[in-house]
One Martini backbone bead per residue (centre of mass of N, CA, C, O) as a GRO file, in nm:
protein
  236
    1MET     BB    1   4.619  -2.469   2.241
    2LYS     BB    2   4.724  -2.480   1.898
    3ILE     BB    3   5.053  -2.459   1.758
    4LEU     BB    4   5.188  -2.352   1.453
    5ALA     BB    5   5.528  -2.374   1.348
    6ILE     BB    6   5.752  -2.163   1.139
    7ASP     BB    7   6.078  -2.216   0.956
    8THR     BB    8   6.276  -2.038   0.669
    9ALA     BB    9   6.498  -1.800   0.732
   10MET     BB   10   6.712  -2.010   0.733
   11ASN     BB   11   6.917  -2.311   0.709
   12ALA     BB   12   6.601  -2.426   0.705
   13CYS     BB   13   6.332  -2.667   0.771
   14SER     BB   14   6.067  -2.584   1.004
   15ALA     BB   15   5.852  -2.748   1.259
   16ALA     BB   16   5.564  -2.716   1.494
   17ALA     BB   17   5.354  -2.895   1.739
   18PHE     BB   18   5.176  -2.717   1.998
   19ASP     BB   19   5.034  -2.826   2.303
   20GLY     BB   20   4.941  -2.620   2.558
   21GLU     BB   21   4.769  -2.807   2.747
   22ARG     BB   22   4.978  -3.066   2.746
   23GLY     BB   23   5.284  -2.999   2.670
   24VAL     BB   24   5.312  -3.087   2.360
   25CYS     BB   25   5.587  -3.150   2.121
   26VAL     BB   26   5.626  -3.148   1.766
   27ARG     BB   27   5.922  -3.186   1.562
   28MET     BB   28   6.085  -3.044   1.261
   29SER     BB   29   6.424  -3.064   1.102
   30GLU     BB   30   6.600  -2.934   0.802
   31PRO     BB   31   6.881  -2.881   0.658
   32MET     BB   32   6.884  -2.589   0.428
   33VAL     BB   33   6.945  -2.352   0.181
   34ARG     BB   34   6.744  -2.491  -0.022
   35GLY     BB   35   6.393  -2.604  -0.082
   36GLN     BB   36   6.147  -2.508   0.100
   37ALA     BB   37   5.910  -2.491  -0.102
   38GLU     BB   38   5.896  -2.813  -0.143
   39ARG     BB   39   5.903  -2.906   0.179
   40LEU     BB   40   5.700  -2.770   0.376
   41VAL     BB   41   5.418  -2.899   0.329
   42PRO     BB   42   5.498  -3.196   0.367
   43MET     BB   43   5.599  -3.149   0.655
   44LEU     BB   44   5.329  -3.059   0.778
   45GLU     BB   45   5.182  -3.324   0.721
   46GLU     BB   46   5.371  -3.503   0.887
   47LEU     BB   47   5.342  -3.356   1.155
   48LEU     BB   48   5.034  -3.398   1.196
   49ARG     BB   49   5.049  -3.704   1.202
   50LYS     BB   50   5.237  -3.725   1.452
   51ALA     BB   51   5.027  -3.543   1.632
   52SER     BB   52   4.725  -3.606   1.563
   53TRP     BB   53   4.624  -3.383   1.356
   54GLU     BB   54   4.412  -3.158   1.238
   55TRP     BB   55   4.382  -2.871   1.079
   56ARG     BB   56   4.129  -2.770   1.258
   57ALA     BB   57   4.301  -2.772   1.539
   58ILE     BB   58   4.418  -2.510   1.482
   59SER     BB   59   4.461  -2.189   1.651
   60ALA     BB   60   4.763  -2.106   1.553
   61ILE     BB   61   5.025  -1.911   1.386
   62ALA     BB   62   5.383  -1.930   1.371
   63VAL     BB   63   5.644  -1.703   1.243
   64THR     BB   64   5.924  -1.615   1.097
   65VAL     BB   65   6.050  -1.263   1.009
   66GLY     BB   66   6.333  -1.237   1.100
   67PRO     BB   67   6.624  -1.238   1.013
   68GLY     BB   68   6.736  -1.338   0.671
   69ALA     BB   69   6.656  -1.502   0.408
   70PHE     BB   70   6.461  -1.386   0.169
   71THR     BB   71   6.333  -1.641   0.042
   72GLY     BB   72   6.274  -1.807   0.297
   73LEU     BB   73   6.102  -1.597   0.439
   74ARG     BB   74   5.869  -1.586   0.223
   75ILE     BB   75   5.781  -1.879   0.242
   76GLY     BB   76   5.683  -1.883   0.535
   77LEU     BB   77   5.486  -1.642   0.524
   78SER     BB   78   5.299  -1.733   0.289
   79THR     BB   79   5.212  -1.998   0.419
   80ALA     BB   80   5.096  -1.888   0.683
   81ARG     BB   81   4.885  -1.699   0.557
   82ALA     BB   82   4.729  -1.906   0.393
   83LEU     BB   83   4.649  -2.082   0.635
   84GLY     BB   84   4.504  -1.864   0.797
   85VAL     BB   85   4.280  -1.814   0.591
   86SER     BB   86   4.174  -2.112   0.551
   87LEU     BB   87   4.136  -2.156   0.884
   88GLY     BB   88   4.075  -1.894   1.057
   89VAL     BB   89   4.358  -1.795   1.185
   90PRO     BB   90   4.602  -1.664   1.352
   91VAL     BB   91   4.903  -1.468   1.264
   92GLY     BB   92   5.237  -1.475   1.389
   93GLY     BB   93   5.543  -1.303   1.480
   94VAL     BB   94   5.898  -1.383   1.500
   95THR     BB   95   6.220  -1.350   1.568
   96THR     BB   96   6.522  -1.500   1.533
   97LEU     BB   97   6.659  -1.356   1.769
   98ASP     BB   98   6.452  -1.425   1.991
   99VAL     BB   99   6.464  -1.732   1.965
  100ILE     BB  100   6.762  -1.774   2.032
  101ALA     BB  101   6.760  -1.627   2.303
  102ARG     BB  102   6.551  -1.814   2.436
  103ALA     BB  103   6.711  -2.078   2.407
  104VAL     BB  104   6.942  -1.983   2.587
  105ALA     BB  105   6.781  -1.908   2.845
  106VAL     BB  106   6.674  -2.195   2.906
  107ARG     BB  107   6.970  -2.309   2.966
  108GLY     BB  108   7.136  -2.109   3.158
  109VAL     BB  109   7.438  -1.989   3.033
  110VAL     BB  110   7.384  -1.697   3.135
  111ALA     BB  111   7.507  -1.492   3.349
  112GLU     BB  112   7.495  -1.276   3.580
  113GLY     BB  113   7.602  -0.977   3.403
  114GLN     BB  114   7.569  -1.079   3.138
  115GLU     BB  115   7.575  -1.100   2.780
  116LEU     BB  116   7.387  -1.133   2.471
  117ALA     BB  117   7.476  -1.216   2.129
  118ILE     BB  118   7.315  -1.205   1.819
  119LEU     BB  119   7.429  -1.373   1.513
  120ILE     BB  120   7.358  -1.321   1.170
  121ASP     BB  121   7.427  -1.420   0.865
  122THR     BB  122   7.460  -1.217   0.555
  123LYS     BB  123   7.694  -1.286   0.342
  124ARG     BB  124   7.884  -1.065   0.452
  125ASP     BB  125   8.059  -0.836   0.652
  126ASP     BB  126   7.813  -0.852   0.824
  127TYR     BB  127   7.541  -0.840   1.074
  128TYR     BB  128   7.286  -0.963   1.252
  129PHE     BB  129   7.196  -0.767   1.550
  130GLN     BB  130   7.159  -0.847   1.915
  131ARG     BB  131   7.086  -0.768   2.251
  132PHE     BB  132   7.090  -0.957   2.570
  133ASP     BB  133   6.982  -1.092   2.844
  134PRO     BB  134   6.967  -1.382   3.034
  135SER     BB  135   6.635  -1.391   2.977
  136GLY     BB  136   6.592  -1.261   2.668
  137LYS     BB  137   6.604  -0.956   2.682
  138ALA     BB  138   6.606  -0.681   2.513
  139LEU     BB  139   6.858  -0.404   2.476
  140ASP     BB  140   6.793  -0.364   2.168
  141GLU     BB  141   6.795  -0.316   1.837
  142PRO     BB  142   6.783  -0.442   1.544
  143ARG     BB  143   7.075  -0.492   1.321
  144ALA     BB  144   7.316  -0.392   1.100
  145ALA     BB  145   7.662  -0.497   1.165
  146SER     BB  146   7.976  -0.457   1.226
  147SER     BB  147   8.246  -0.568   1.387
  148GLU     BB  148   8.322  -0.293   1.509
  149GLU     BB  149   8.047  -0.226   1.634
  150ILE     BB  150   8.016  -0.474   1.811
  151ALA     BB  151   8.277  -0.429   1.977
  152SER     BB  152   8.182  -0.137   2.088
  153VAL     BB  153   7.893  -0.250   2.240
  154THR     BB  154   8.024  -0.477   2.384
  155VAL     BB  155   8.087  -0.644   2.661
  156PRO     BB  156   8.253  -0.802   2.869
  157ASP     BB  157   8.163  -1.145   2.852
  158THR     BB  158   8.026  -1.187   2.603
  159LEU     BB  159   7.793  -1.385   2.439
  160PHE     BB  160   7.772  -1.594   2.138
  161ALA     BB  161   7.509  -1.639   1.890
  162GLY     BB  162   7.469  -1.807   1.602
  163ASP     BB  163   7.568  -1.832   1.259
  164GLY     BB  164   7.783  -1.573   1.313
  165ALA     BB  165   7.968  -1.629   1.564
  166ALA     BB  166   8.220  -1.776   1.460
  167ARG     BB  167   8.329  -1.554   1.273
  168PHE     BB  168   8.356  -1.333   1.485
  169VAL     BB  169   8.522  -1.472   1.707
  170ASN     BB  170   8.764  -1.546   1.529
  171GLY     BB  171   8.825  -1.252   1.429
  172ALA     BB  172   8.844  -1.137   1.745
  173GLY     BB  173   8.974  -1.346   1.949
  174LEU     BB  174   8.713  -1.504   2.129
  175GLN     BB  175   8.775  -1.755   2.273
  176GLY     BB  176   8.484  -1.893   2.439
  177ALA     BB  177   8.228  -1.691   2.345
  178ARG     BB  178   8.085  -1.926   2.216
  179LEU     BB  179   7.762  -2.076   2.150
  180PRO     BB  180   7.687  -2.377   2.082
  181GLY     BB  181   7.379  -2.491   1.919
  182PHE     BB  182   7.258  -2.187   1.780
  183ASP     BB  183   7.228  -2.168   1.450
  184LEU     BB  184   6.927  -2.251   1.473
  185VAL     BB  185   6.593  -2.273   1.467
  186ASP     BB  186   6.351  -2.349   1.709
  187PRO     BB  187   6.020  -2.422   1.665
  188SER     BB  188   5.932  -2.457   1.965
  189VAL     BB  189   6.005  -2.160   2.039
  190VAL     BB  190   5.811  -2.021   1.855
  191ALA     BB  191   5.558  -2.136   1.994
  192ASP     BB  192   5.620  -2.040   2.284
  193LEU     BB  193   5.616  -1.736   2.228
  194ALA     BB  194   5.328  -1.723   2.121
  195LEU     BB  195   5.187  -1.845   2.370
  196GLY     BB  196   5.278  -1.625   2.565
  197GLN     BB  197   5.125  -1.394   2.435
  198ILE     BB  198   4.841  -1.512   2.469
  199ARG     BB  199   4.844  -1.557   2.783
  200ARG     BB  200   4.908  -1.235   2.834
  201GLY     BB  201   4.723  -1.071   2.621
  202GLU     BB  202   4.879  -1.015   2.374
  203PRO     BB  203   4.935  -0.907   2.082
  204PHE     BB  204   4.979  -1.036   1.788
  205ALA     BB  205   5.234  -1.039   1.603
  206ARG     BB  206   5.307  -0.945   1.304
  207ALA     BB  207   5.348  -1.100   0.977
  208GLU     BB  208   5.626  -0.927   0.909
  209PRO     BB  209   5.894  -0.842   0.755
  210LEU     BB  210   6.240  -0.818   0.860
  211TYR     BB  211   6.422  -0.543   0.748
  212LEU     BB  212   6.774  -0.421   0.780
  213ARG     BB  213   6.772  -0.363   0.467
  214SER     BB  214   6.799  -0.297   0.160
  215ALA     BB  215   6.749  -0.382  -0.139
  216ASP     BB  216   6.904  -0.524  -0.401
  217VAL     BB  217   7.019  -0.301  -0.666
  218SER     BB  218   7.086  -0.349  -1.019
  219LYS     BB  219   7.223  -0.308  -1.309
  220PRO     BB  220   7.251  -0.422  -1.603
  221LYS     BB  221   7.530  -0.530  -1.779
  222ARG     BB  222   7.349  -0.527  -2.027
  223LEU     BB  223   7.247  -0.370  -2.290
  224GLN     BB  224   6.955  -0.273  -2.428
  225ARG     BB  225   6.795  -0.328  -2.718
  226VAL     BB  226   6.635  -0.166  -2.979
  227LEU     BB  227   6.404  -0.322  -3.197
  228GLU     BB  228   6.174  -0.088  -3.190
  229GLN     BB  229   6.026   0.181  -3.311
  230ALA     BB  230   5.807   0.415  -3.283
  231MET     BB  231   5.519   0.442  -3.490
  232PRO     BB  232   5.303   0.577  -3.677
  233CYS     BB  233   4.999   0.555  -3.775
  234TRP     BB  234   4.837   0.438  -4.046
  235ARG     BB  235   4.682   0.638  -4.299
  236SER     BB  236   4.444   0.639  -4.572
   0.00000   0.00000   0.00000
């Protein structure tokens, strides 16, 4: 089972080629706020060369479905779906929150009895937020939440990870509660989660975007001028 994993939902362009039979993973990741559309496919080609894979060797594709940046999220999803159709392989999705929680759980840094909160920066006043136990199992549903709401539902000694953790922890005066090193998605964990689903015989999660709020819609600031009024057709 060879899994190709893709992530462009956050501030990076990342991919991994995970050979489940041999337990070998080759990964690439480059931090970037924008530019994933131009970089992703060349990165995948480089990745497969490093892994000594042909495209036809891929058994399945895993991609992050959010929450994250709208444009980056769509780039990863559309690329994964297109590859899935062209290669005739299944495409599954995992959330960025689950991936970061799993990465923390593997490190074993959350003690028994503690909770883990993953915070992803929305570039607004709130955060994309979800709570997990030390094993990485979700304790509630993902949502967009304010600092006040997060503070009200998290228990004492909660540890915080994700690219929004520093802003929240500093604002709440919780020095020492942040877990550094988990600001971006590790694509090897994306592949590992997908492979776990397959091995357990679970249905591959659909690669559909996870939106935790409505799209921003605003009226144009400038009024549009009517250049031509509809006129009746001329009849001779």
